[in-house]
C-alpha positions as CSV (number, residue, x, y, z in Angstrom):
1,M,33.2,87.2,47.2
2,R,33.9,85.2,50.4
3,F,33.0,88.2,52.6
4,K,29.7,89.3,50.9
5,N,27.4,90.9,53.5
6,K,30.1,90.9,56.1
7,V,31.8,93.8,58.0
8,A,35.5,94.1,58.6
9,I,37.6,96.6,60.5
10,V,41.2,97.1,59.6
11,T,43.3,99.2,62.0
12,G,46.1,101.2,60.6
13,A,44.7,100.8,57.0
14,G,45.9,104.1,55.7
15,Q,49.0,102.8,54.0
16,G,51.2,99.7,53.5
17,I,50.0,96.2,54.3
18,G,46.9,97.4,56.1
19,E,45.8,99.3,53.0
20,G,46.3,96.1,51.1
21,Y,44.2,94.1,53.5
22,A,41.3,96.7,53.5
23,K,41.1,96.9,49.7
24,A,41.3,93.1,49.3
25,L,38.5,92.6,51.8
26,A,36.3,95.2,50.0
27,K,37.0,93.5,46.6
28,E,35.7,90.3,48.0
29,G,32.4,91.9,49.2
30,A,33.1,93.1,52.8
31,A,32.0,96.5,54.0
32,V,35.3,97.8,55.4
33,A,36.0,100.3,58.2
34,I,39.3,102.1,57.8
35,A,40.3,102.6,61.5
36,E,43.2,105.0,61.1
37,L,44.8,107.8,63.1
38,S,45.6,109.9,60.0
39,A,42.5,111.4,58.5
40,D,44.1,112.2,55.2
41,Q,45.4,108.6,54.6
42,G,42.3,106.9,56.0
43,Q,39.9,109.0,53.9
44,R,42.0,108.4,50.8
45,V,41.8,104.6,51.2
46,A,38.0,104.8,51.9
47,R,37.5,106.9,48.8
48,E,39.6,104.6,46.6
49,I,37.6,101.6,47.8
50,Q,34.3,103.4,47.1
51,A,35.6,104.5,43.6
52,A,36.3,100.8,42.8
53,G,32.7,99.9,43.7
54,G,33.2,98.7,47.3
55,K,31.8,99.9,50.6
56,A,34.1,101.6,53.1
57,I,34.0,104.2,55.8
58,F,36.8,106.0,57.6
59,V,36.8,106.0,61.4
60,K,39.5,108.1,63.1
61,T,41.0,105.8,65.7
62,D,43.8,105.9,68.2
63,V,44.3,102.2,69.1
64,S,46.2,103.1,72.3
65,S,43.1,104.8,73.7
66,E,40.3,102.8,75.3
67,S,37.8,105.6,74.6
68,S,38.8,105.9,71.0
69,T,38.6,102.2,70.3
70,K,35.2,102.0,72.0
71,A,34.0,104.8,69.8
72,M,35.3,103.0,66.8
73,G,33.3,99.9,67.7
74,E,30.2,101.9,68.3
75,T,30.5,103.8,65.0
76,V,31.0,100.7,63.0
77,R,28.0,99.0,64.7
78,R,25.9,102.1,64.0
79,E,26.9,102.7,60.4
80,L,27.6,99.2,59.1
81,G,25.4,97.1,61.4
82,G,28.1,95.3,63.4
83,V,31.5,93.6,63.1
84,D,32.4,90.2,61.7
85,Y,36.2,90.5,61.2
86,L,39.0,92.5,62.8
87,V,42.5,93.0,61.5
88,N,44.8,94.5,64.2
89,N,47.4,96.0,61.9
90,A,48.0,99.5,63.5
91,A,51.5,100.0,64.8
92,I,54.2,102.6,65.2
93,Y,56.7,101.6,62.5
94,H,56.9,104.2,59.7
95,D,58.2,106.9,62.1
96,M,59.7,104.6,64.7
97,E,62.6,105.9,66.7
98,M,65.6,103.7,66.9
99,H,67.0,103.1,70.4
100,G,68.4,100.3,72.5
101,L,66.4,98.9,75.4
102,L,68.9,100.5,77.8
103,T,68.8,103.9,76.2
104,V,65.2,104.3,74.9
105,P,63.4,107.3,76.7
106,F,60.9,105.5,78.9
107,D,58.1,107.8,77.9
108,Y,58.6,106.8,74.2
109,Y,58.9,103.1,75.2
110,T,55.5,103.4,77.0
111,K,53.9,105.2,74.1
112,F,55.3,102.6,71.7
113,M,54.0,99.6,73.7
114,S,50.6,101.3,74.2
115,V,50.1,101.2,70.4
116,N,52.1,98.1,69.2
117,M,51.2,95.8,72.1
118,N,48.1,97.1,73.8
119,G,46.3,98.4,70.7
120,C,45.2,94.9,69.5
121,L,43.7,94.1,72.9
122,L,41.8,97.4,73.1
123,A,40.5,97.0,69.6
124,T,39.4,93.5,70.3
125,R,37.7,94.4,73.5
126,A,35.8,97.1,71.6
127,V,34.3,94.8,69.0
128,Y,34.0,91.2,70.3
129,E,30.5,91.6,71.7
130,S,29.3,92.7,68.2
131,M,31.0,89.6,66.7
132,V,29.1,87.4,69.3
133,E,25.8,89.1,68.4
134,R,26.4,88.3,64.7
135,G,27.2,84.6,65.4
136,G,31.0,84.7,65.7
137,G,33.8,86.0,63.7
138,A,37.6,86.1,63.2
139,I,40.5,88.2,64.2
140,V,44.0,88.5,62.6
141,N,46.7,90.2,64.5
142,Q,49.7,91.6,62.6
143,S,53.0,90.4,64.1
144,S,56.5,90.2,62.5
145,S,59.4,87.9,62.1
146,A,61.1,90.4,64.4
147,A,59.3,88.7,67.3
148,W,61.9,85.9,67.1
149,M,65.0,88.0,66.4
150,G,65.7,89.8,69.7
151,A,64.8,93.0,67.8
152,G,64.6,95.5,70.7
153,Y,61.2,96.9,71.8
154,Y,59.7,96.4,68.4
155,G,60.4,92.7,68.6
156,I,59.2,92.5,72.2
157,A,55.9,94.1,71.2
158,K,55.5,91.6,68.4
159,L,56.4,88.6,70.6
160,A,53.8,89.8,73.1
161,M,51.3,89.9,70.2
162,H,51.8,86.1,70.0
163,G,50.8,85.7,73.6
164,I,47.8,88.0,73.3
165,T,46.7,86.1,70.2
166,Q,46.8,82.7,71.9
167,S,45.2,83.9,75.1
168,L,42.4,85.6,73.2
169,A,41.9,82.5,71.1
170,R,41.3,80.6,74.4
171,E,38.9,83.2,75.7
172,L,37.0,83.8,72.5
173,G,36.9,80.3,71.0
174,P,33.8,79.4,73.1
175,R,32.1,82.5,71.6
176,K,32.8,81.3,68.1
177,I,35.6,83.8,67.4
178,R,38.9,82.6,66.0
179,V,42.1,84.5,66.6
180,N,45.3,84.1,64.6
181,A,48.3,86.2,63.7
182,I,50.5,86.8,60.7
183,A,54.2,87.3,61.1
184,P,55.5,89.0,57.9
185,G,59.2,89.0,57.1
186,P,60.9,91.9,55.2
187,T,58.2,93.5,53.1
188,D,58.6,96.1,50.4
189,T,56.6,99.0,51.9
190,E,57.4,102.7,52.1
191,A,57.8,102.2,55.9
192,T,60.4,99.5,55.5
193,R,62.3,101.5,52.9
194,K,62.4,104.4,55.4
195,V,63.2,102.5,58.6
196,V,65.6,99.7,57.6
197,P,69.0,100.8,56.4
198,E,69.9,99.4,52.9
199,V,73.1,97.7,54.2
200,F,71.1,95.9,56.9
201,K,68.4,94.9,54.4
202,K,71.0,93.4,52.0
203,M,72.4,91.4,54.9
204,I,69.0,90.0,55.9
205,L,68.1,89.1,52.3
206,A,71.4,87.3,51.7
207,Q,70.6,84.9,54.5
208,M,67.0,84.1,53.4
209,P,66.2,81.1,51.2
210,L,64.0,83.1,48.9
211,G,66.4,86.1,49.0
212,R,64.0,88.9,48.3
213,M,61.6,91.3,49.9
214,A,57.9,90.2,50.1
215,R,55.3,92.1,48.2
216,V,52.2,93.5,50.1
217,D,49.9,91.2,48.1
218,E,51.8,88.2,49.4
219,M,50.5,89.0,52.9
220,V,47.0,89.7,51.7
221,G,46.1,86.1,50.6
222,A,47.1,84.7,54.0
223,C,45.1,87.3,55.9
224,L,41.9,86.7,53.9
225,F,42.4,82.9,54.2
226,L,42.6,83.1,58.0
227,L,39.5,85.4,58.2
228,S,37.5,83.2,55.9
229,D,35.4,80.1,56.5
230,E,38.2,78.1,54.7
231,A,40.1,78.4,58.0
232,S,37.1,77.6,60.2
233,F,39.1,75.1,62.4
234,I,42.3,77.3,62.7
235,T,42.8,79.4,65.7
236,A,45.7,80.4,68.1
237,Q,48.2,80.1,65.2
238,I,51.1,82.4,64.2
239,L,51.7,82.1,60.4
240,A,55.1,83.3,59.3
241,I,55.2,84.7,55.8
242,D,58.9,85.5,55.7
243,G,60.6,83.7,52.8
244,G,62.2,81.2,55.1
245,Q,63.8,83.9,57.3
246,I,62.9,82.2,60.5
247,M,63.3,78.4,60.8
248,R,62.3,76.7,64.0
249,V,62.9,73.0,64.7
């Protein structure tokens, strides 16, 4: 119960890793806001948390919209009393279009970046003042090992997430808010099964020391650790949870 009497927002928590984060936070005592664009998925996760004895609300949120993220922050403050933790997990991935940088329709590229790059900044701007009012807090941004792989616009957005994480850590540190990121490697989610071709998946796994896909729960422990007081002197870090996929000297 590390998060008893605390309030957490998880964006994109209607499925996959974000759903895992939200349910784990609720299990350890947090009241959780499911900030999700899909009402069906977001309401389902909130109901399942409530049915398990936890506290959760659904807040329809488009992280690419400043007005929507501001409304998210105001709703959570009004209904749950404020914000202590934010997990910036929302991204276009499950239905991602596959293009090269030289051929991607620029309207799609702009839409993609507004969610996958700018979304974490807009969500943070919407809630940091509430965190300050409650004495500080912690933020975890969801990156990817793709950030280091030259993986097109998806990788670019995730690499930008690292810069945003470190810059926000500098700005928010004096306000007692820590900011870190998690960079998952290949993870067994419905989205990955849909997006990544099987032949490419096998090629990736063959080159990894642990040689398998990660489970969602293997991301959850790291996220909760970085949010908790156990990580009270950790900020501006990018934690790769990738089975050894990326090795940097």
